Chimera marker file (.cmm) of the C-alpha trace (Angstrom):
<marker_set name="trace">
<marker id="1" x="12.369" y="18.416" z="-16.279" r="1" g="1" b="0" radius="0.5"/>
<marker id="2" x="9.393" y="19.601" z="-14.501" r="1" g="1" b="0" radius="0.5"/>
<marker id="3" x="8.795" y="19.949" z="-10.829" r="1" g="1" b="0" radius="0.5"/>
<marker id="4" x="6.455" y="16.981" z="-11.029" r="1" g="1" b="0" radius="0.5"/>
<marker id="5" x="9.153" y="14.553" z="-12.611" r="1" g="1" b="0" radius="0.5"/>
<marker id="6" x="7.686" y="14.630" z="-16.297" r="1" g="1" b="0" radius="0.5"/>
<marker id="7" x="9.746" y="15.838" z="-19.153" r="1" g="1" b="0" radius="0.5"/>
<marker id="8" x="9.249" y="19.026" z="-20.935" r="1" g="1" b="0" radius="0.5"/>
<marker id="9" x="8.612" y="18.959" z="-24.678" r="1" g="1" b="0" radius="0.5"/>
<marker id="10" x="11.564" y="20.931" z="-25.373" r="1" g="1" b="0" radius="0.5"/>
<marker id="11" x="13.752" y="18.271" z="-23.318" r="1" g="1" b="0" radius="0.5"/>
<marker id="12" x="12.710" y="15.267" z="-25.892" r="1" g="1" b="0" radius="0.5"/>
<marker id="13" x="14.708" y="14.223" z="-28.750" r="1" g="1" b="0" radius="0.5"/>
<marker id="14" x="13.819" y="15.356" z="-32.114" r="1" g="1" b="0" radius="0.5"/>
<marker id="15" x="12.181" y="11.918" z="-33.050" r="1" g="1" b="0" radius="0.5"/>
<marker id="16" x="10.229" y="11.884" z="-29.771" r="1" g="1" b="0" radius="0.5"/>
<marker id="17" x="8.907" y="15.555" z="-30.299" r="1" g="1" b="0" radius="0.5"/>
<marker id="18" x="8.000" y="14.148" z="-34.215" r="1" g="1" b="0" radius="0.5"/>
<marker id="19" x="6.148" y="10.945" z="-32.773" r="1" g="1" b="0" radius="0.5"/>
<marker id="20" x="4.367" y="13.319" z="-30.060" r="1" g="1" b="0" radius="0.5"/>
<marker id="21" x="2.965" y="15.417" z="-33.137" r="1" g="1" b="0" radius="0.5"/>
<marker id="22" x="1.954" y="12.618" z="-35.310" r="1" g="1" b="0" radius="0.5"/>
<marker id="23" x="0.423" y="11.226" z="-32.085" r="1" g="1" b="0" radius="0.5"/>
<marker id="24" x="-1.880" y="14.514" z="-30.959" r="1" g="1" b="0" radius="0.5"/>
<marker id="25" x="-2.779" y="14.459" z="-34.665" r="1" g="1" b="0" radius="0.5"/>
<marker id="26" x="-4.259" y="11.275" z="-34.006" r="1" g="1" b="0" radius="0.5"/>
<marker id="27" x="-5.802" y="12.174" z="-31.102" r="1" g="1" b="0" radius="0.5"/>
<marker id="28" x="-7.500" y="15.205" z="-32.680" r="1" g="1" b="0" radius="0.5"/>
<marker id="29" x="-8.683" y="13.053" z="-35.477" r="1" g="1" b="0" radius="0.5"/>
<marker id="30" x="-10.298" y="10.667" z="-33.044" r="1" g="1" b="0" radius="0.5"/>
<marker id="31" x="-9.425" y="7.727" z="-35.435" r="1" g="1" b="0" radius="0.5"/>
<marker id="32" x="-7.560" y="4.707" z="-33.763" r="1" g="1" b="0" radius="0.5"/>
<marker id="33" x="-3.579" y="4.947" z="-34.043" r="1" g="1" b="0" radius="0.5"/>
<marker id="34" x="-3.603" y="1.847" z="-35.682" r="1" g="1" b="0" radius="0.5"/>
<marker id="35" x="-5.924" y="3.144" z="-38.872" r="1" g="1" b="0" radius="0.5"/>
<marker id="36" x="-4.111" y="6.722" z="-38.622" r="1" g="1" b="0" radius="0.5"/>
<marker id="37" x="-0.630" y="5.506" z="-38.861" r="1" g="1" b="0" radius="0.5"/>
<marker id="38" x="-1.780" y="3.022" z="-41.785" r="1" g="1" b="0" radius="0.5"/>
<marker id="39" x="-3.545" y="6.110" z="-43.612" r="1" g="1" b="0" radius="0.5"/>
<marker id="40" x="-0.257" y="8.028" z="-42.885" r="1" g="1" b="0" radius="0.5"/>
<marker id="41" x="2.146" y="5.445" z="-44.314" r="1" g="1" b="0" radius="0.5"/>
<marker id="42" x="3.701" y="5.081" z="-40.808" r="1" g="1" b="0" radius="0.5"/>
<marker id="43" x="4.947" y="2.353" z="-38.857" r="1" g="1" b="0" radius="0.5"/>
<marker id="44" x="1.978" y="1.289" z="-36.224" r="1" g="1" b="0" radius="0.5"/>
<marker id="45" x="4.601" y="-0.353" z="-33.650" r="1" g="1" b="0" radius="0.5"/>
<marker id="46" x="6.657" y="2.601" z="-33.873" r="1" g="1" b="0" radius="0.5"/>
<marker id="47" x="4.011" y="4.984" z="-32.926" r="1" g="1" b="0" radius="0.5"/>
<marker id="48" x="2.838" y="2.518" z="-30.021" r="1" g="1" b="0" radius="0.5"/>
<marker id="49" x="6.654" y="2.366" z="-28.705" r="1" g="1" b="0" radius="0.5"/>
<marker id="50" x="6.786" y="6.197" z="-28.731" r="1" g="1" b="0" radius="0.5"/>
<marker id="51" x="3.518" y="6.552" z="-27.172" r="1" g="1" b="0" radius="0.5"/>
<marker id="52" x="4.684" y="3.986" z="-24.490" r="1" g="1" b="0" radius="0.5"/>
<marker id="53" x="7.701" y="6.037" z="-23.829" r="1" g="1" b="0" radius="0.5"/>
<marker id="54" x="6.234" y="9.392" z="-23.973" r="1" g="1" b="0" radius="0.5"/>
<marker id="55" x="3.667" y="8.158" z="-21.052" r="1" g="1" b="0" radius="0.5"/>
<marker id="56" x="6.904" y="6.682" z="-19.128" r="1" g="1" b="0" radius="0.5"/>
<marker id="57" x="8.106" y="10.099" z="-19.238" r="1" g="1" b="0" radius="0.5"/>
<marker id="58" x="4.930" y="11.695" z="-18.134" r="1" g="1" b="0" radius="0.5"/>
<marker id="59" x="4.351" y="13.746" z="-21.280" r="1" g="1" b="0" radius="0.5"/>
<marker id="60" x="1.377" y="11.580" z="-22.318" r="1" g="1" b="0" radius="0.5"/>
<marker id="61" x="-1.346" y="10.342" z="-19.568" r="1" g="1" b="0" radius="0.5"/>
<marker id="62" x="-1.695" y="6.893" z="-18.546" r="1" g="1" b="0" radius="0.5"/>
<marker id="63" x="-3.984" y="4.870" z="-20.828" r="1" g="1" b="0" radius="0.5"/>
<marker id="64" x="-7.781" y="5.293" z="-20.206" r="1" g="1" b="0" radius="0.5"/>
<marker id="65" x="-9.428" y="1.905" z="-18.676" r="1" g="1" b="0" radius="0.5"/>
<marker id="66" x="-12.991" y="1.321" z="-19.738" r="1" g="1" b="0" radius="0.5"/>
<marker id="67" x="-15.518" y="2.402" z="-16.893" r="1" g="1" b="0" radius="0.5"/>
<marker id="68" x="-17.343" y="-0.815" z="-15.661" r="1" g="1" b="0" radius="0.5"/>
<marker id="69" x="-15.144" y="-3.311" z="-17.006" r="1" g="1" b="0" radius="0.5"/>
<marker id="70" x="-12.773" y="-3.935" z="-13.847" r="1" g="1" b="0" radius="0.5"/>
<marker id="71" x="-10.352" y="-6.647" z="-15.079" r="1" g="1" b="0" radius="0.5"/>
<marker id="72" x="-9.933" y="-9.907" z="-12.485" r="1" g="1" b="0" radius="0.5"/>
<marker id="73" x="-6.913" y="-11.885" z="-12.254" r="1" g="1" b="0" radius="0.5"/>
<marker id="74" x="-6.237" y="-13.544" z="-15.491" r="1" g="1" b="0" radius="0.5"/>
<marker id="75" x="-5.039" y="-16.928" z="-15.997" r="1" g="1" b="0" radius="0.5"/>
<marker id="76" x="-1.787" y="-17.382" z="-14.364" r="1" g="1" b="0" radius="0.5"/>
<marker id="77" x="-1.748" y="-14.480" z="-12.220" r="1" g="1" b="0" radius="0.5"/>
<marker id="78" x="0.040" y="-14.700" z="-8.988" r="1" g="1" b="0" radius="0.5"/>
<marker id="79" x="-2.282" y="-12.280" z="-7.214" r="1" g="1" b="0" radius="0.5"/>
<marker id="80" x="-5.812" y="-13.968" z="-7.451" r="1" g="1" b="0" radius="0.5"/>
<marker id="81" x="-7.489" y="-16.936" z="-6.474" r="1" g="1" b="0" radius="0.5"/>
<marker id="82" x="-7.077" y="-19.879" z="-9.200" r="1" g="1" b="0" radius="0.5"/>
<marker id="83" x="-10.619" y="-21.118" z="-8.108" r="1" g="1" b="0" radius="0.5"/>
<marker id="84" x="-13.709" y="-19.331" z="-8.056" r="1" g="1" b="0" radius="0.5"/>
<marker id="85" x="-16.017" y="-20.801" z="-6.106" r="1" g="1" b="0" radius="0.5"/>
<marker id="86" x="-15.982" y="-23.402" z="-3.246" r="1" g="1" b="0" radius="0.5"/>
<marker id="87" x="-19.484" y="-23.684" z="-1.738" r="1" g="1" b="0" radius="0.5"/>
<marker id="88" x="-20.055" y="-25.839" z="1.138" r="1" g="1" b="0" radius="0.5"/>
<marker id="89" x="-23.798" y="-26.789" z="0.932" r="1" g="1" b="0" radius="0.5"/>
<marker id="90" x="-26.746" y="-27.801" z="3.245" r="1" g="1" b="0" radius="0.5"/>
<marker id="91" x="-29.150" y="-30.208" z="1.809" r="1" g="1" b="0" radius="0.5"/>
<marker id="92" x="-32.426" y="-32.076" z="2.747" r="1" g="1" b="0" radius="0.5"/>
<marker id="93" x="-32.392" y="-34.096" z="-0.700" r="1" g="1" b="0" radius="0.5"/>
<marker id="94" x="-28.699" y="-35.416" z="-1.400" r="1" g="1" b="0" radius="0.5"/>
<marker id="95" x="-29.824" y="-36.709" z="-4.728" r="1" g="1" b="0" radius="0.5"/>
<marker id="96" x="-30.728" y="-33.171" z="-6.082" r="1" g="1" b="0" radius="0.5"/>
<marker id="97" x="-28.041" y="-30.845" z="-4.009" r="1" g="1" b="0" radius="0.5"/>
<marker id="98" x="-24.600" y="-31.259" z="-3.823" r="1" g="1" b="0" radius="0.5"/>
<marker id="99" x="-23.019" y="-31.368" z="-0.505" r="1" g="1" b="0" radius="0.5"/>
<marker id="100" x="-20.261" y="-29.395" z="-2.241" r="1" g="1" b="0" radius="0.5"/>
<marker id="101" x="-19.288" y="-27.778" z="-5.105" r="1" g="1" b="0" radius="0.5"/>
<marker id="102" x="-15.887" y="-26.403" z="-6.581" r="1" g="1" b="0" radius="0.5"/>
<marker id="103" x="-16.155" y="-24.329" z="-9.806" r="1" g="1" b="0" radius="0.5"/>
<marker id="104" x="-12.588" y="-23.173" z="-11.612" r="1" g="1" b="0" radius="0.5"/>
<marker id="105" x="-12.219" y="-20.187" z="-13.749" r="1" g="1" b="0" radius="0.5"/>
<marker id="106" x="-12.468" y="-22.558" z="-16.837" r="1" g="1" b="0" radius="0.5"/>
<marker id="107" x="-16.016" y="-23.412" z="-16.221" r="1" g="1" b="0" radius="0.5"/>
<marker id="108" x="-15.429" y="-26.863" z="-14.732" r="1" g="1" b="0" radius="0.5"/>
<marker id="109" x="-16.941" y="-27.868" z="-11.873" r="1" g="1" b="0" radius="0.5"/>
<marker id="110" x="-16.523" y="-30.390" z="-9.200" r="1" g="1" b="0" radius="0.5"/>
<marker id="111" x="-19.443" y="-31.644" z="-7.049" r="1" g="1" b="0" radius="0.5"/>
<marker id="112" x="-20.324" y="-34.349" z="-4.836" r="1" g="1" b="0" radius="0.5"/>
<marker id="113" x="-23.273" y="-35.378" z="-2.925" r="1" g="1" b="0" radius="0.5"/>
<marker id="114" x="-20.864" y="-36.918" z="-0.176" r="1" g="1" b="0" radius="0.5"/>
<marker id="115" x="-19.607" y="-34.473" z="2.186" r="1" g="1" b="0" radius="0.5"/>
<marker id="116" x="-16.281" y="-33.870" z="2.847" r="1" g="1" b="0" radius="0.5"/>
<marker id="117" x="-14.068" y="-32.376" z="5.733" r="1" g="1" b="0" radius="0.5"/>
<marker id="118" x="-11.949" y="-29.037" z="4.972" r="1" g="1" b="0" radius="0.5"/>
<marker id="119" x="-9.021" y="-31.465" z="4.950" r="1" g="1" b="0" radius="0.5"/>
<marker id="120" x="-9.971" y="-33.220" z="2.174" r="1" g="1" b="0" radius="0.5"/>
<marker id="121" x="-11.046" y="-30.179" z="0.384" r="1" g="1" b="0" radius="0.5"/>
<marker id="122" x="-7.564" y="-29.050" z="0.914" r="1" g="1" b="0" radius="0.5"/>
<marker id="123" x="-6.194" y="-32.370" z="-0.505" r="1" g="1" b="0" radius="0.5"/>
<marker id="124" x="-8.456" y="-32.225" z="-3.597" r="1" g="1" b="0" radius="0.5"/>
<marker id="125" x="-7.237" y="-28.770" z="-4.405" r="1" g="1" b="0" radius="0.5"/>
<marker id="126" x="-3.310" y="-29.686" z="-4.021" r="1" g="1" b="0" radius="0.5"/>
<marker id="127" x="-4.198" y="-32.998" z="-6.178" r="1" g="1" b="0" radius="0.5"/>
<marker id="128" x="-5.869" y="-30.891" z="-9.130" r="1" g="1" b="0" radius="0.5"/>
<marker id="129" x="-2.991" y="-28.579" z="-9.103" r="1" g="1" b="0" radius="0.5"/>
<marker id="130" x="-5.169" y="-25.376" z="-7.971" r="1" g="1" b="0" radius="0.5"/>
<marker id="131" x="-3.289" y="-22.647" z="-5.947" r="1" g="1" b="0" radius="0.5"/>
<marker id="132" x="-4.724" y="-19.674" z="-4.219" r="1" g="1" b="0" radius="0.5"/>
<link id1="1" id2="2" r="1" g="1" b="0" radius="0.2"/>
<link id1="2" id2="3" r="1" g="1" b="0" radius="0.2"/>
<link id1="3" id2="4" r="1" g="1" b="0" radius="0.2"/>
<link id1="4" id2="5" r="1" g="1" b="0" radius="0.2"/>
<link id1="5" id2="6" r="1" g="1" b="0" radius="0.2"/>
<link id1="6" id2="7" r="1" g="1" b="0" radius="0.2"/>
<link id1="7" id2="8" r="1" g="1" b="0" radius="0.2"/>
<link id1="8" id2="9" r="1" g="1" b="0" radius="0.2"/>
<link id1="9" id2="10" r="1" g="1" b="0" radius="0.2"/>
<link id1="10" id2="11" r="1" g="1" b="0" radius="0.2"/>
<link id1="11" id2="12" r="1" g="1" b="0" radius="0.2"/>
<link id1="12" id2="13" r="1" g="1" b="0" radius="0.2"/>
<link id1="13" id2="14" r="1" g="1" b="0" radius="0.2"/>
<link id1="14" id2="15" r="1" g="1" b="0" radius="0.2"/>
<link id1="15" id2="16" r="1" g="1" b="0" radius="0.2"/>
<link id1="16" id2="17" r="1" g="1" b="0" radius="0.2"/>
<link id1="17" id2="18" r="1" g="1" b="0" radius="0.2"/>
<link id1="18" id2="19" r="1" g="1" b="0" radius="0.2"/>
<link id1="19" id2="20" r="1" g="1" b="0" radius="0.2"/>
<link id1="20" id2="21" r="1" g="1" b="0" radius="0.2"/>
<link id1="21" id2="22" r="1" g="1" b="0" radius="0.2"/>
<link id1="22" id2="23" r="1" g="1" b="0" radius="0.2"/>
<link id1="23" id2="24" r="1" g="1" b="0" radius="0.2"/>
<link id1="24" id2="25" r="1" g="1" b="0" radius="0.2"/>
<link id1="25" id2="26" r="1" g="1" b="0" radius="0.2"/>
<link id1="26" id2="27" r="1" g="1" b="0" radius="0.2"/>
<link id1="27" id2="28" r="1" g="1" b="0" radius="0.2"/>
<link id1="28" id2="29" r="1" g="1" b="0" radius="0.2"/>
<link id1="29" id2="30" r="1" g="1" b="0" radius="0.2"/>
<link id1="30" id2="31" r="1" g="1" b="0" radius="0.2"/>
<link id1="31" id2="32" r="1" g="1" b="0" radius="0.2"/>
<link id1="32" id2="33" r="1" g="1" b="0" radius="0.2"/>
<link id1="33" id2="34" r="1" g="1" b="0" radius="0.2"/>
<link id1="34" id2="35" r="1" g="1" b="0" radius="0.2"/>
<link id1="35" id2="36" r="1" g="1" b="0" radius="0.2"/>
<link id1="36" id2="37" r="1" g="1" b="0" radius="0.2"/>
<link id1="37" id2="38" r="1" g="1" b="0" radius="0.2"/>
<link id1="38" id2="39" r="1" g="1" b="0" radius="0.2"/>
<link id1="39" id2="40" r="1" g="1" b="0" radius="0.2"/>
<link id1="40" id2="41" r="1" g="1" b="0" radius="0.2"/>
<link id1="41" id2="42" r="1" g="1" b="0" radius="0.2"/>
<link id1="42" id2="43" r="1" g="1" b="0" radius="0.2"/>
<link id1="43" id2="44" r="1" g="1" b="0" radius="0.2"/>
<link id1="44" id2="45" r="1" g="1" b="0" radius="0.2"/>
<link id1="45" id2="46" r="1" g="1" b="0" radius="0.2"/>
<link id1="46" id2="47" r="1" g="1" b="0" radius="0.2"/>
<link id1="47" id2="48" r="1" g="1" b="0" radius="0.2"/>
<link id1="48" id2="49" r="1" g="1" b="0" radius="0.2"/>
<link id1="49" id2="50" r="1" g="1" b="0" radius="0.2"/>
<link id1="50" id2="51" r="1" g="1" b="0" radius="0.2"/>
<link id1="51" id2="52" r="1" g="1" b="0" radius="0.2"/>
<link id1="52" id2="53" r="1" g="1" b="0" radius="0.2"/>
<link id1="53" id2="54" r="1" g="1" b="0" radius="0.2"/>
<link id1="54" id2="55" r="1" g="1" b="0" radius="0.2"/>
<link id1="55" id2="56" r="1" g="1" b="0" radius="0.2"/>
<link id1="56" id2="57" r="1" g="1" b="0" radius="0.2"/>
<link id1="57" id2="58" r="1" g="1" b="0" radius="0.2"/>
<link id1="58" id2="59" r="1" g="1" b="0" radius="0.2"/>
<link id1="59" id2="60" r="1" g="1" b="0" radius="0.2"/>
<link id1="60" id2="61" r="1" g="1" b="0" radius="0.2"/>
<link id1="61" id2="62" r="1" g="1" b="0" radius="0.2"/>
<link id1="62" id2="63" r="1" g="1" b="0" radius="0.2"/>
<link id1="63" id2="64" r="1" g="1" b="0" radius="0.2"/>
<link id1="64" id2="65" r="1" g="1" b="0" radius="0.2"/>
<link id1="65" id2="66" r="1" g="1" b="0" radius="0.2"/>
<link id1="66" id2="67" r="1" g="1" b="0" radius="0.2"/>
<link id1="67" id2="68" r="1" g="1" b="0" radius="0.2"/>
<link id1="68" id2="69" r="1" g="1" b="0" radius="0.2"/>
<link id1="69" id2="70" r="1" g="1" b="0" radius="0.2"/>
<link id1="70" id2="71" r="1" g="1" b="0" radius="0.2"/>
<link id1="71" id2="72" r="1" g="1" b="0" radius="0.2"/>
<link id1="72" id2="73" r="1" g="1" b="0" radius="0.2"/>
<link id1="73" id2="74" r="1" g="1" b="0" radius="0.2"/>
<link id1="74" id2="75" r="1" g="1" b="0" radius="0.2"/>
<link id1="75" id2="76" r="1" g="1" b="0" radius="0.2"/>
<link id1="76" id2="77" r="1" g="1" b="0" radius="0.2"/>
<link id1="77" id2="78" r="1" g="1" b="0" radius="0.2"/>
<link id1="78" id2="79" r="1" g="1" b="0" radius="0.2"/>
<link id1="79" id2="80" r="1" g="1" b="0" radius="0.2"/>
<link id1="80" id2="81" r="1" g="1" b="0" radius="0.2"/>
<link id1="81" id2="82" r="1" g="1" b="0" radius="0.2"/>
<link id1="82" id2="83" r="1" g="1" b="0" radius="0.2"/>
<link id1="83" id2="84" r="1" g="1" b="0" radius="0.2"/>
<link id1="84" id2="85" r="1" g="1" b="0" radius="0.2"/>
<link id1="85" id2="86" r="1" g="1" b="0" radius="0.2"/>
<link id1="86" id2="87" r="1" g="1" b="0" radius="0.2"/>
<link id1="87" id2="88" r="1" g="1" b="0" radius="0.2"/>
<link id1="88" id2="89" r="1" g="1" b="0" radius="0.2"/>
<link id1="89" id2="90" r="1" g="1" b="0" radius="0.2"/>
<link id1="90" id2="91" r="1" g="1" b="0" radius="0.2"/>
<link id1="91" id2="92" r="1" g="1" b="0" radius="0.2"/>
<link id1="92" id2="93" r="1" g="1" b="0" radius="0.2"/>
<link id1="93" id2="94" r="1" g="1" b="0" radius="0.2"/>
<link id1="94" id2="95" r="1" g="1" b="0" radius="0.2"/>
<link id1="95" id2="96" r="1" g="1" b="0" radius="0.2"/>
<link id1="96" id2="97" r="1" g="1" b="0" radius="0.2"/>
<link id1="97" id2="98" r="1" g="1" b="0" radius="0.2"/>
<link id1="98" id2="99" r="1" g="1" b="0" radius="0.2"/>
<link id1="99" id2="100" r="1" g="1" b="0" radius="0.2"/>
<link id1="100" id2="101" r="1" g="1" b="0" radius="0.2"/>
<link id1="101" id2="102" r="1" g="1" b="0" radius="0.2"/>
<link id1="102" id2="103" r="1" g="1" b="0" radius="0.2"/>
<link id1="103" id2="104" r="1" g="1" b="0" radius="0.2"/>
<link id1="104" id2="105" r="1" g="1" b="0" radius="0.2"/>
<link id1="105" id2="106" r="1" g="1" b="0" radius="0.2"/>
<link id1="106" id2="107" r="1" g="1" b="0" radius="0.2"/>
<link id1="107" id2="108" r="1" g="1" b="0" radius="0.2"/>
<link id1="108" id2="109" r="1" g="1" b="0" radius="0.2"/>
<link id1="109" id2="110" r="1" g="1" b="0" radius="0.2"/>
<link id1="110" id2="111" r="1" g="1" b="0" radius="0.2"/>
<link id1="111" id2="112" r="1" g="1" b="0" radius="0.2"/>
<link id1="112" id2="113" r="1" g="1" b="0" radius="0.2"/>
<link id1="113" id2="114" r="1" g="1" b="0" radius="0.2"/>
<link id1="114" id2="115" r="1" g="1" b="0" radius="0.2"/>
<link id1="115" id2="116" r="1" g="1" b="0" radius="0.2"/>
<link id1="116" id2="117" r="1" g="1" b="0" radius="0.2"/>
<link id1="117" id2="118" r="1" g="1" b="0" radius="0.2"/>
<link id1="118" id2="119" r="1" g="1" b="0" radius="0.2"/>
<link id1="119" id2="120" r="1" g="1" b="0" radius="0.2"/>
<link id1="120" id2="121" r="1" g="1" b="0" radius="0.2"/>
<link id1="121" id2="122" r="1" g="1" b="0" radius="0.2"/>
<link id1="122" id2="123" r="1" g="1" b="0" radius="0.2"/>
<link id1="123" id2="124" r="1" g="1" b="0" radius="0.2"/>
<link id1="124" id2="125" r="1" g="1" b="0" radius="0.2"/>
<link id1="125" id2="126" r="1" g="1" b="0" radius="0.2"/>
<link id1="126" id2="127" r="1" g="1" b="0" radius="0.2"/>
<link id1="127" id2="128" r="1" g="1" b="0" radius="0.2"/>
<link id1="128" id2="129" r="1" g="1" b="0" radius="0.2"/>
<link id1="129" id2="130" r="1" g="1" b="0" radius="0.2"/>
<link id1="130" id2="131" r="1" g="1" b="0" radius="0.2"/>
<link id1="131" id2="132" r="1" g="1" b="0" radius="0.2"/>
</marker_set>
């Protein structure tokens, strides 16, 4: 094992070394792994699993994330807020501007021209089953 905790090529099993050669060949071709495997008559699933194992062992670098496309919390994630926006509004013309608006990640919007307190908003959030 190398000092940085990664496994050296010689320490891999013969099968993983074979998969590593295929993956490196795919990367040199510039072709997506699924098409490369299909063209070579190899199991896509096996190669993806081998790639995952090689990353875990530190032989391959972690996957690249596209720049500028930060992923926000997905539906069901426990780490991010479950609602997108809750904005109290000050309005002169209540018929035109709502007093408050609650927009969910699904795009559903709840709004009212009647002002409500923070306690009432908290109750609404509980009734709707939205947790932060």
